[in-house]
SETITOR-694878 format. One line per field, with one value per residue (C-alpha): residue number from 0; x, y, z. Coordinates in steps of 0.1 Angstrom, whole numbers, always signed. Each point is the difference from the previous one (the first is absolute). Last residue first. Layout:
BEGIN
seq: (NUM:...) .
u: (X:...) .
v: (Y:...) .
w: (Z:...) .
This chain:
BEGIN
seq: (375:374:373:372:371:370:369:368:367:366:365:364:363:362:361:360:359:358:357:356:355:354:353:352:351:350:349:348:347:346:345:344:343:342:341:340:339:338:337:336:335:334:333:332:331:330:329:328:327:326:325:324:323:322:321:320:319:318:317:316:315:314:313:312:311:310:309:308:307:306:305:304:303:302:301:300:299:298:297:296:295:294:293:292:291:290:289:288:287:286:285:284:283:282:281:280:279:278:277:276:275:274:273:272:271:270:269:268:267:266:265:264:263:262:261:260:259:258:257:256:255:254:253:252:251:250:249:248:247:246:245:244:243:242:241:240:239:238:237:236:235:234:233:232:231:230:229:228:227:226:225:224:223:222:221:220:219:218:217:216:215:214:213:212:211:210:209:208:207:206:205:204:203:202:201:200:199:198:197:196:195:194:193:192:191:190:189:188:187:186:185:184:183:182:181:180:179:178:177:176:175:174:173:172:171:170:169:168:167:166:165:164:163:162:161:160:159:158:157:156:155:154:153:152:151:150:149:148:147:146:145:144:143:142:141:140:139:138:137:136:135:134:133:132:131:130:129:128:127:126:125:124:123:122:121:120:119:118:117:116:115:114:113:112:111:110:109:108:107:106:105:104:103:102:101:100:99:98:97:96:95:94:93:92:91:90:89:88:87:86:85:84:83:82:81:80:79:78:77:76:75:74:73:72:71:70:69:68:67:66:65:64:63:62:61:60:59:58:57:56:55:54:53:52:51:50:49:48:47:46:45:44:43:42:41:40:39:38:37:36:35:34:33:32:31:30:29:28:27:26:25:24:23:22:21:20:19:18:17:16:15:14:13:12:11:10:9:8:7:6:5:4:3:2:1:0) .
u: (-1443:-5:-3:+32:+18:-11:+13:+33:+3:-7:+25:+25:-3:+1:+32:+15:-6:+16:+31:+3:-1:+26:+24:-8:+13:-12:+9:+30:-13:-11:+31:+22:-17:+3:+37:+7:-18:+22:+31:-11:-4:+25:-22:+13:-7:-32:-14:+11:-20:-31:+3:+5:-29:-23:+10:-7:-35:-19:+27:-1:+33:+4:+6:-19:-24:-30:+20:+8:-33:-21:+13:+16:-32:-20:+25:+8:+31:+31:+34:+22:+33:+22:+12:-5:-28:-17:+2:-15:-27:-13:+9:-29:-24:-35:-23:-37:-6:+30:-18:-29:+24:+26:+32:+28:+34:+12:+36:+31:+26:+38:+4:+32:-7:-35:+17:+19:-31:-20:+23:-15:-35:+12:+2:-24:+11:+24:-19:+21:-15:+26:+3:-37:-19:-35:-21:-27:+22:-1:-37:-18:-13:+34:+34:+22:+19:+27:-2:+30:-6:+33:-1:+19:-30:-20:-34:-1:+7:-26:-26:+8:-5:-33:-11:+6:-21:+2:-33:-5:+32:+36:+3:+22:+32:+5:+30:+13:+38:+19:+32:+17:-16:+30:-4:-35:+8:+28:-21:+8:+30:-1:-29:-7:-33:-13:+2:-30:-21:+6:+0:-31:-22:-31:-37:-27:-35:-18:-37:-24:-33:-22:-36:+5:-13:-4:+38:+8:+6:+14:+23:+13:+8:+17:+24:+6:-33:-6:-32:-8:-24:-3:-30:-22:+28:+11:-34:+0:+35:-12:-26:+26:+25:-25:+10:+37:+23:+18:+15:-5:-31:-15:+32:-6:+32:+15:-33:+14:-31:+3:-19:+2:-4:-2:-34:+6:-28:+13:+33:-4:-18:+13:+33:-12:-5:+37:+25:-17:+12:-15:+9:+4:-1:-38:+4:+17:+20:-8:-8:+9:+24:-22:-30:+21:+11:-36:-14:+28:-11:-36:+12:+19:-30:-23:+25:+1:+30:+26:+32:+3:+4:+29:-7:+29:+4:+26:+9:+14:+31:+23:-14:-10:-15:-35:-15:-37:-10:-23:+9:+23:+3:+7:+2:-19:+14:-26:-3:+21:-7:+22:+1:+11:+8:-7:+19:+32:-19:-22:+32:+6:-38:+0:+30:-6:-37:+8:+28:+29:-7:-7:+16:-30:-24:-29:-37:+3:-19:+18:-3:+10:+7:+4:-36:-3:-12:+35:+25:+28) .
v: (+821:+32:-19:-19:+32:+16:-29:+2:+37:-6:-29:+21:+27:-24:-17:+34:+9:-33:+6:+36:-12:-26:+25:+23:-28:-24:-38:+2:+29:-22:-22:+31:+13:-33:-3:+36:-5:-31:+20:+29:-23:+16:+30:+30:+26:-18:+1:+36:+9:-18:+18:+34:-6:-11:+31:+23:-15:-29:-24:-29:-18:-15:-36:-15:-18:+20:+32:-6:-14:+18:+26:+18:+0:+13:+28:-6:+23:-16:-13:-17:-20:+8:-27:+20:-24:+8:+38:-6:-23:+27:+30:-7:+12:-15:+29:-6:+19:+23:+31:-5:+0:-21:+20:-16:-6:-29:-2:-19:-12:+0:+21:+4:-23:+16:+32:-18:-20:+32:+16:-16:+11:+35:+21:+26:+21:-11:+12:-11:-3:-3:+37:+2:+21:-14:+7:+27:+26:-24:+9:-30:-9:-15:-4:-19:-32:-14:+2:-12:-3:-1:-17:+17:+23:-30:+10:+34:-15:-28:+26:+23:-27:-9:+36:+3:-30:+0:-5:+38:+1:-11:-21:-30:-11:-9:-8:-6:+4:-10:+21:+25:+21:+11:-30:+11:+29:-19:-30:-32:-21:-38:-10:-37:-2:+31:-17:-21:+31:-2:-38:-4:+24:-4:-1:+22:-17:-11:-7:-9:+15:-15:+4:+35:+21:-28:-5:+36:+0:-36:+8:+31:-22:-25:+24:+23:-10:-12:+7:-16:+9:+35:+22:-6:+3:+31:+16:-7:+14:+32:+6:-6:+24:+28:+17:+1:-14:+27:-24:-37:-20:+2:-15:-34:-13:-23:-3:-14:+7:-19:+6:-24:+4:+38:+19:+38:+22:-2:+16:+36:-3:-36:+17:+3:-37:-4:-27:-8:-24:+2:-29:+9:-19:+1:+38:+1:+31:+26:+26:-14:+28:+27:-13:+0:+36:+11:-18:+16:+34:-6:-13:+32:+21:-20:+3:+38:+17:+22:-14:-13:-38:-22:-38:-22:-33:-26:-27:-28:-22:+20:+35:+10:+35:+11:+35:+7:+35:+28:+35:+25:+20:-5:-37:-26:-36:-26:-34:-28:-22:-31:-16:-37:-18:-36:-32:+12:+32:-20:-2:+37:+3:-21:+13:+36:-1:-17:+23:+22:+33:+27:-1:-18:+26:-12:+6:-25:-9:-29:-7:-36:-9:-33:-12:-37:-28:-15:+18:+15) .
w: (+1153:+19:+33:-7:-9:+32:+20:-18:+8:+37:+2:-19:+26:+29:-13:-6:+36:+12:-22:+12:+37:-8:-13:+29:+22:+27:-1:+24:+22:+29:-3:+0:+31:+19:-10:+10:+34:+8:-9:+22:+30:+24:+7:+19:-26:-9:+35:+4:-31:+14:+33:-16:-24:+29:+20:-31:-5:-15:-11:-24:-4:-35:-11:+30:-24:+14:-4:-36:-13:+11:+25:-30:-21:+30:+9:+37:+2:-13:+12:-26:+1:-30:-23:-32:-10:+33:-6:-35:+13:+22:-23:-23:+28:-4:+7:+9:+32:-5:-12:+25:+30:+17:-5:-20:+16:-21:+13:-10:+26:+0:-31:-19:-30:-3:-13:-27:-9:-6:-26:-31:+11:+0:+32:+13:+29:+28:+30:+30:+35:+27:+5:+6:-25:+1:-32:+3:-19:-30:-4:-13:-35:-11:+17:-24:+10:+23:+38:+20:+37:+21:+34:+29:+6:+11:+15:-17:-35:+5:+11:-28:-25:+15:+1:-38:-9:-38:-18:-4:-21:+1:-32:+3:+17:+36:+21:+35:+3:+31:+3:-24:-27:-21:-24:-8:-23:-16:-10:+21:-8:+4:-22:+2:+19:-17:-34:+10:-7:-37:-4:+21:-20:+22:+1:+15:+1:-31:+10:-28:-12:-28:+12:+13:+29:+26:+0:+9:+38:+1:-29:+18:+30:-23:-17:-30:-17:-35:-20:-33:-28:+12:-10:+30:+25:-19:+5:+37:+1:-17:+27:+28:-16:-5:+33:-10:+27:+19:+26:-9:+9:-35:-14:+16:-14:-27:-20:-33:-22:-32:-33:-30:-37:+3:+1:+0:+14:+36:-7:+11:+33:+3:+8:+37:+6:+10:-7:-33:-28:-35:-23:-37:-33:-3:+4:-35:-3:-27:+27:+35:+8:-15:+20:+32:-6:-7:+31:+20:-13:+10:+34:+6:-10:+24:+29:-6:-17:+17:-15:-35:-5:-6:-1:+9:-17:+10:-26:+20:-5:+23:-4:-35:-4:-11:+1:-3:-9:+12:-12:+16:+32:+37:-5:+20:+0:-5:+18:-15:-30:-1:-34:-1:-32:+9:+10:+18:+8:+24:+21:+1:+7:+31:+19:-10:+10:+33:+13:-11:+18:-26:-34:-16:+15:+20:-7:-29:-32:-16:-37:-10:-36:-18:+8:+11:-22:+0:+21:-20) .
């Protein structure tokens, strides 16, 4: 156990634990090596019944799902969530808890509680996302005042938020090198990808309003002999709007464990995000993951991909379908892949989610120790 640090961490998340495996899962599964981690998801609404909080163990995390009756107002929902949280914390020492927020929205039912330390891990600019609640911005200002530490999911988001908090630190996407490095050695692709013959261009992640549908169609139209493999759930957009070229393959969601197998068959990996408000501050976790798998990458000019990856010539930056096609052809014909791999591995050498967690813990302990010094 960490000295002078609470032994429990309660995370409030807008993402479900079993959704796409990303930053929250990487960080909290590692924090669980030191602390008891509770991961509180958004509520599920039942047709009938009373409100209750259901916990189940997943990996080394206790995942809590509030169940609420359907048809209530936002205020009534928050009143029930307040009751459920109060019941959970009853007879528990709040001085033995850290609260960890991925969204400001749960502040509506958790604000009255004062844990030993409050962390806001601001991984995205949620107010720019489609269907963002109107009260989100107001609650984020409150969370900024309440939080002891703020972490951001990338450097561009840090630059946008750094004036809002005195103890804010950038923690861009990191990497599980051992996991994704498996792709370099796997000889047999998953069955549903084996039948796709020819050059394979791949993407995995959530297909939503950040995804540039027209760009993918443009690449598919320009090179019908190339196969585009898209892995991930379709969220917040109408699936009917997606291009249906014969050389575009929608594979659905795959588990985190399965991803290296799919990567092993790709020639080039894609980051085809649209340039809009919802992508202004994102730091795609897949950038270093693709590189760790040994797959060359072509990306649209997302700020946190351009710097540092584009500037260091680790990733191709392309602005439109023609640029993507040219960059992909350059990689397919390149005789310098070994040189790029060495450069990529050198860049990633001191980066890992383990190191990120160590650095975050250091900052938390530093904050707590400074408070102890002031108190004494």
